[in-house]
N, C-alpha and C positions, 0 to 999 in steps of 0.2 A: 448620637452615634446609632448607625444604622443596623437592624440586627440580622441574625445569618438568615432568617426568613426574607427578610426584604432583599438582602442579594441575590438569595435564590430564586426569586421573583424577577431582579431586574435581568438577571442571566437569562432567564427564560423567555423572557420577552425580546431580549437580542437575537437567540436563538432561533427562534420563527418567526419572528418579526409579524407576530400577530399578537392581540392580547387575550384571542378569544382562545387559541393554542395553548399560547402559556399558560393561564389560568387552569386548563387541564390536565397540564403535564402536573401541575405543582397540587390537584384534586383540591382548588378552591374557586369560588365564584370569580366571575371577571370582576364584577364590581369592588370584591374584596382587594383584588389584585391591585386594582388601579388607585383605590384607595391609598395602599399602602405606598405605592411607586409614587403618588403625589406627596405623601407628607416628607418621603426622601428627597422631593425636587424640591420641595419648601426647605428643609433643611440646610441643603447644600448649594441651594440658587441655582439649580441648572434645570432646564428642560430637558428629560433623556433621548425623547424620539421624537422624530418628525412626524405628526400624525395624520398630515396631510398627504404623504406619498403612501401608494399601496404596490409593497408591502413598505410597513412603517420600516425609517431608517433610523439609527441613532446621527443626533445631533453632534457634528465636531468637537464641541465642547464637553460631550460627555463621556465621547470615545474613552480618555485616560481613566474615568472612574469606572468605567464597564469593565474595562482591562484589569483596574487593580481589585474590582469585587470578584474576579475568578480566580484572581491569586492568594484572595484572602481564602475563598471558599475552597482552595485545591491545597493549603494549608491547614484548614480547619479538617478537610475529610483525613488529610494524612496524619495530623495529631490525632484522630481516633482511632485511626487504623495501626498505630506506631507499635502499640503492645502486642497486637493480633501478630503483626509483620514478624516480630522478632521472635513470637513463643509459639505461636500457633499453626496449625496446619493451613496452606492457603483456603480460602473461602471468600463467597462473596461473587458481585456480577463482574462479568469481565468481557468486554467489548474489542473484538480484534476485526481489522480490515485486512484484507489481502489482495495482491494486485491477480487479475484475472491467468495471467499467464505462470504463476505459482499456485493458484487454489487446487485446481483437477488434479495437479501430480504431486502435490505435497501434502494435503489435507490427509487423504485416505490412508497416509503411511502412519500418523501418528495421531489423529483424532480419537480412536477408541480408548487407547492406552490413556491418552491423558483425562478422558472423562471418568475412567474406572479407576483411576490412581488419584485421583482429586475430585471426590463425589460430592465437596462442599463449594467446587466453583460450579456458578453457573455461565457458561462459556456461550456466548453469542458470536457468530461468524459471518460476516459479508466480504463478499466481491467487491472491489470499486478498485478505480484507478490509482495510480499515483498520488495526481492532485487532489482527488476526494479524500486520502487517506490522510493527507497533510493538511488540509481544512478541516477534515473532523477530527484531528488531533488540537489543531489549534482552538476549536470552538468546545474540546473537552466530550465530545459527542462519540468517541470510543475511545480505549486504555492505551490501545498499540496498534501498529500496524506490521505486516510480513511484506515487503518489499525490495524492489533493487535500490543500491547503494554506493557508494556515497552520495548522501543529498546536499552536505556541508550548510545545514540548517542550525545556528545557533543554539535554538530552545529545545533541540530536540537529540535525545542520545541513540544511539546506533548500536546494538550489539549483533555481530555477526553469526548467522548460522551455521551456512555452509557456501561454497564456492561452485559455480556451475560453469562447465563450459561450451562453449558454442559447438555445435556442429553444423556442416553445409547437408543441405538435402536437395539433391537436383533433379531433375528431369533426365533421359540417357540420351535426348536430343540435343541439353546444353552444353557448349563450349565447355563448362565444368566437369563434366563428365569424363571428359577423356584426359583429364589429369589424373596422374596417379598419386601426386600428393596437391595439396592445397597449401597455399602462405596467405596469410593475409592480404598480401599486395593482389593476390590473384583475383580477390572481392570486386565485383564491380555493382552499380545498379542497371545492367543489363540485365532485364527479364527477371526483376526480384518480385515476391509480391512481398509486402507489407501489410502488418496490421496497420488499422485504423487510428488516428491521431488522440492523441490521448493517452496511448498504451507508452509507457517507457522503453516497453521492448524494442520499440518502432525505432525510437530515437537513437537506441545503442546500434540498431544496426545499421542506420543512415549513416553513423559516425562510422563504424567499420568500412561502409562502401565508398567514403570520401566527398560525397556528394548530396543535397539534399533534393535533387529531382532525378526520381525512378524511371528509365523506360518501361513503359508499357509492354507486357508479355504481347497482348493483341492490340495493334495500334487504334483501332475502334473501342475499346473496352477499357473503361477508368473502373479499378475494382480494388477497394482495401476493405479487410476484413477483422470482425473483434475477435475471431476465433481461429486459433492455430490448425485446427483439425481440417477446417473448412480449406486452409491453405496447403496442408500436406495432403488433403486430397487431388488438389488440383496441379498441384507437382507430379503425382500418380497416376494421374492420366497424360503426362506427357508435357507439362505445361510450364516451364521456366524454373526457377529455383527460389529457396528461401533459407534462412538461419533458423537453428532452430536450437532451445536451451537443452541440457543433457537429459532432462527429466520426460522432456518430451518425445523424445526419440526411442523409449522403451519399445513399442511394438516393432517398429522398424527394425531394430537393432536384431529383435526373438525373428525377423523375418530376415534378417540377411541383407535386407535391401539393398543393390548395388548404387542405389544415388546417396545413400548415405555416406558421408566423407570425414574424415575428422580434419582439423587444421592442424597444422605444425607450429608446435612450440618458436615462442611463446604464443599459448594457444587464447585466442578471445575468450574471456570468461565475465560473468557477470557476478558480483556478491548480494546475496541475499540477507537482510539483517532484520531483525527485531525492532522496530523504531519506536519510541515512546518519549514524553516529554518528560524532560531532566527533572522537575517536579512530582513526576509520576510517583505516588505511594505504594500502590499493590508489587511492591518489590519479590514478595513471597510468589505469587503469582507469577509474574515473567521470569523468575527462577526455574519454575517448574517448567513453566512451557518451553522456555530455551532449552532446560534438558532434556526432555522429551522429544523434543523434534531432533534434538542431534542425537538422541539414541535409535531414531527410525531413518536416518539417512539411506537414501539408497546408495549402492556401490558406484554409481556413475556421476555423483557430485563428491566434493572434498570437504571436510570439517576444518582445515586450516589452507591458508594460503602459501602458495610457493613460487619457487623462481622462474617456473616452468610456464607460469600466467600472466597473461597481459589483462589487467580491469578494464574493461568499457566504461566510461561515463557517461553517465544518462545525458547529462546535456552537452 
């Protein structure tokens, strides 16, 4: 029967697809790691990795064994932390991924208080796209993500944090600027600026605007940005329009920008949730994180869903 240490070696190699990097993570020599994996291969009668590939790849017959090893280790970690989760204050490492269209607007609201209220938690936060967060959760590289939902992935739990309406931000020479009120049916891809591929906000905006092909603001310029702030500045210079989630409109609202317009009810809205594996054992940290975020929500988002919202799907 494989030991917990051997399972950790196996999963580290699967994670890095490189024996040297796996050995470094596990703080052992590469020969030691290789020898332990070889013992497992002899015991189970399977070769785990195809070493002829670079990076190395798991052999198809080994994939179920590797996945089961991940499950065993998760349950082992859960067992070790079960008592702490029930009676102790939140403690330990916690890795959190946050999508780029949420991170700069949400994190400053809660991070300081979370750190002060949970001194025994070592929190690591990374900006990651939705697909990167999902992959990292599957590979146990992070503990949770904050991103737009629903994802409808059976292995993941979603804990809604807030609901964020969309606004139109238009240049004053765009047809939308002439409308006193804007309905969802008024939204088209005529002259719209989009985030680059990989951002779930892009998919939501495209879905709202009914078609996958956007007509360029300039016929001889193709431009997609990874930054909403870049897009905002382009619109402020008098070019096209875009859709912005509420938190990204704070400055525009303060300056009473005439190009910032609400969309009539039911207002297109995105759901932002704390997402984690169903087997996640760090429930006390998840609870503390969720409660801290909800206690620091700005006034332009909502803690609960209501009938005036139309939740925009990601896909």
